[in-house]
N, C-alpha and C positions, 0 to 999 in steps of 0.2 A: 311313126307319121312327120312329117316336119313343116313348120308353119312361118310365115315370116308376117309378122304386125308394121303395118309401115303412119306413125300416128306419129304428131308433135306433140301431141297434149301428153306430159309424165302420167299426168295422173291416172286417165285410161290407158294407156299400154304399156305404164304396171299392173295396174289389174285384169287385161287383160292376159298378160304375159305368164301370169303368178298363177290367173284362174288354167290356158291349155297346157302350164308344166304340170298341173296339179294334174289334170284329168291326163296324164300319157303324156304327154305332144310334145319336140324340140321344138322349140319356140325363138327364133329369128329378132331382133328389134332393129326397124329403119327407124330415123330419124324427121325425114323429110322426102321428098318425092325422087330426088337422081337420087338421093342414096339408098329410098328406096329400089327406082329402078336398077339402077348399078347389086341391090344384090339382087333381085330377081329375074337380071341375066345370067347372071354368073351362077345361080344353085337351082339349081332342081327343088323348085319344092313343091310340093302336094296341095295346099290351100296356102290364099295369099287374104290378109283381111288387110285391106284399103279401107285412108278415113282421104273423101277428096279435097277439104278444104286444110292443105296441106304447103309449106314454102318451101319456093323456091322450081318445085312442081307441081301441080295439084293433081288428085290421083284419077281425075277424067286422063288427062295427058298420060297418065303413064300407064294409065291402061289400056290406050291406044296404041303405042306402044311399043311393047307386050304384046299386041293382037297383031299388030303388022309385024315384028321377030319372027311369027309363029308359032312364040307361048302361049302356048291353053293352060297354063294353070285356072284352079279352080277360083274366083275370085268373091268374094265378098264386101262389099261399098259399105263404107263407116260414113254416114252422115248426119247434121242435125236440121238440115234440108229432108220438107216431107209432100212438098207440091208432088202431083205429076208429072207437070215440067224436069222437075232436079230426076226422079224414079226413072222417067225411061230417057233421059242422058248417059244416065247411068250405064243399063241396062244396052242400051243402043255404042254403047262404049268395049263393052266386052264383058261386061261382068253377069255373073251365074246369081248372085243373090241381094240383100239391100237390105240392111238392116240400118233404121235412126235411133239417135240418141237422142237421151239417155233406153240407152238396152238394159235386157236381162240379162246376166253371164250365161243364163241358162238355154235361155233361146237360140244365143251365139252359137255354144257346145254342141246346140241340136241342129241345127245351120252349120257347124263344120261337117262331121258326120253324114247331111246328107249329102252332103258336096262328094265325102269320100266313098257313097256309097254306086258312084257311076260312073263308068264304063271309062278306059277301062280299067278300072279296078275293080276286082269283086263286088259286087253286088250286095242289098242288102244289110237289117243286120246283125245278123247272121253270119258271121264265116263259118265254111266249110271243108276238110282236105279232108279224106277220108272221114273215117271216123272220131277227127276230133271237131269240136266245135270252140267259135269263139261266140257269146256275147260282146256287139261292143255298147249297148246299150246298158248291161247291167256288169261291165264286165268280168262275166263268169266266164271259164276254161272249163272245158269237161272234154275228154275221150274215151270212148265210150261209156263203160258207166260207175268213171271218177273221175270225181272234179279235181279239178290240178289248183295248183295255189301258186302265182305266179306275185314277182314282184313287179312296181313297174315299171324298171329298163324290163326286165323280161317279158311283159307285158304285151312293151314297143315293138321292141326286136321281132315275137313272133306273129304281132298285128301287121308287120308290115309284108315278113313273109309270107301270110295268108292270103293277104289283100293280092297277091302276084303268082297264087298258083303253079308253081311248074315254069318256072321261070328263074335262071341263074342268074344272083344276084350277086357281084359285088361285095368285100369286106368294104370299099371304099363308102358303096350306093347304100347299104347298112347304115354305118357308122356314121355316116349323113345324113342321115338320112332319123334318126332313133335319138343324136344326139345332136350338136349345132354347129354353128364355128367352129368351136373350141375343139373337137376331135382331130387327133390326128392320127392319120391313118395311114403310120404307120407303128402301129402302137395293137397287140391284141386280146384291144379288150374285148371285139366282135368275138373271137373265137372264143373267149372267154364265158362269155353269155349265150351262144351256140352251144357249149355241151354243161351252163348252168338246166337248159330249156330238155335239151336229150335225157338227163340223168332222170327231169320232170314227166318228161312228154315218152319217149321211148324207150327207154329202160325196162320197164316191165312188159312189153310189144313182142312178141315174134319178127313183126316189122317195122321197121323204120322210117318215119314223117323226113325227117332230115337228111337232105342227103350234104356232100359237101362231092363237091366237083372240083374237083385237084388242080390247082392254077391258081383259078378262077373265084372262088367262093361259094355258096350255099343256094341250096331251092328246098319247097317245099312241098308233097306229091306222094296222091293216094299206092298205097303201098302195091297196086298193079302195073303200075307206070314204073314203076323202080326200075330204073339197070343201071 
């Protein structure tokens, strides 16, 4: 899953980026409102973590512009303002959640997970495709009775697939959501990680769940849906 953090305080921005990266997310950081708006319009992010007090363009203006242009990226507003009118302004601008500084990182992480459970993505803390299960809180993955040990990057690729069951995802979509702006879409890194996942998830089973859609990309779906 790919997250954009728009925050001008280096200490907070780096703290959030490090924590989300360690949790398995691909994270980009913008340091002012105009840069954040440009990034959020150019790239399809899964979650936006947006400070209100930003140079060049404040967070409320950024969010209003995104919503005016039809971007419905789930958004958590970060702010030192804790009055009811401030919270109302943020929510009325189109925010999905509101977190007051200083905050505990586990709470921010839980709020990010909560936003990712909303439609159109697969909902719930446990993602299920056929007999494959992923608990996004404990990060445990099982197929049938067998636990599957995944690296952080393998987990991120699988989570993205499982949040979009039965949907064909291109290599570029997967790469840009699991890696960050440094992802090079001519690289075969996505194919490499799909290969790793197939060996761990499908090799011991008669019915594979991860499918190649020739010339397009990959999808994950239940065995009964295999075409």
